[in-house]
N, C-alpha and C positions, 0 to 999 in steps of 0.2 A: 368580732367573735360572738358576743352576747346577742347582738342584733340578728345575726344569722341563726342562732339557736331559736329565737322567737319569731322567725320570719312568718310562720303559719299564723301567729296572732296578728301580725301586721297585715297580712293578706286578708284575714277574716275581717279586720276593721275596715279595710277598703271595700270588701264585698258588701258589708253592712252599711256602707256610706256614712261612717262616723263623721260627725260635724266637729269643726274646730280641733281636729286631731293633730297631734304632733308626736315626734319621737326624738329622744336625745339620749346619748350615751355619756354617762358621767361617773367617774370613779369606778369603772367596771360594771356599772349597773345600767340597765336599760330603763329609761323613764318614758312612759307613754301616758297620754291623756287625750280626752275627747268626750264627746257626748253621743251616747247611743239613743236611738229613737225610743226604745222601750226597755223595761226591766229584763225581758226575755233576751234581748240582744246583749245587754250587759252581762247576763248570766252565761251566754254562749262564749263571750270573750274570756270571762274568768275560768270557765271550764277548760278552754284551750290553754290558758296560762298554766293552770294546775296540771293539765295533761303533760305539758312539756317540762315544767319546773318543779312539780311535786306540790304537795298540799300547802307548804309555806315557803315559796321560792325566795331566796335572798338576793338574787341577781336581777330582779325586775321590780319596779314600782309602777303601779297603774292607778290613775285617778280618772275613773270613768263616771260621768254624770248621765242622768237619764232625762231626755227632753219631755217625755209624756209619762208621768207616773200614775195617771188616772186609770190606766189599763196595764195588764201584764204584757200583752202583745196584740197585734192586729194580724189577722190571717186571711188570705185570699184562698177560697176553696178551689181545690183542683179536682179534676175528674177522678172518680173512684173513692173519694174521701167520705168518711162518715164523721159525725160528731164524736163518736167514741175514739176513732183513730186520731182525730185532732186533739182530743183531751189527753190521750196517751202521749202525744208529742210534747205538749206543753206542761202537763202535770205528772206524767208518768203513770196515770191511772185512767183507763177508758171510762170507768164508772163516773167520773167527774164531768161527763158530757152535759149533764143537767145544768151545771154552772154556766157553761157556754150558751146553752139554749136560753136560759133565763136572762142572760145579758143581751140577747139578740132577738127578743120577742117582737121587736119592731119590724124585723125583716123575716123572721122565721115563724111560721104558724104551726109547724109540726117538727119535732126533733128528728124525725126520720126522713124529712125532705129538705135537703140542702142542694144547692146547685153551683157548678163551677162558675167562678167569677164573683160570687158573693163575698163581701168583705165582712168578716166577723170580728167582734171584739172578744178578746180572751181576757176575762176579768182577773184581777189580782187574786191569788189563792188565799 
């Protein structure tokens, strides 16, 4: 029952290719653990847990580690994206595009020129 309630969390964990992940039901609680690639992916999982279970869910325990804490995320540019749009996705504020630009000056020469397929570092906020 509790596993079915949080199925969307488990599906997201699979979609994000969580490493060393496992799930167990014990005493009516769902216990999940694993390692997310980045802090952003960990945040996505926690957002989904809270969406389903509320701010302080009592029927789930999650131990999610982060493999690479040196960056917030890695983002592959898609057609039509801008640094502002990418900044809004990760930080909630388009004006933080400069942070992304500064972290990627090795591949970006101009914040207005990004190309599909470029892999950008999204720095920790």
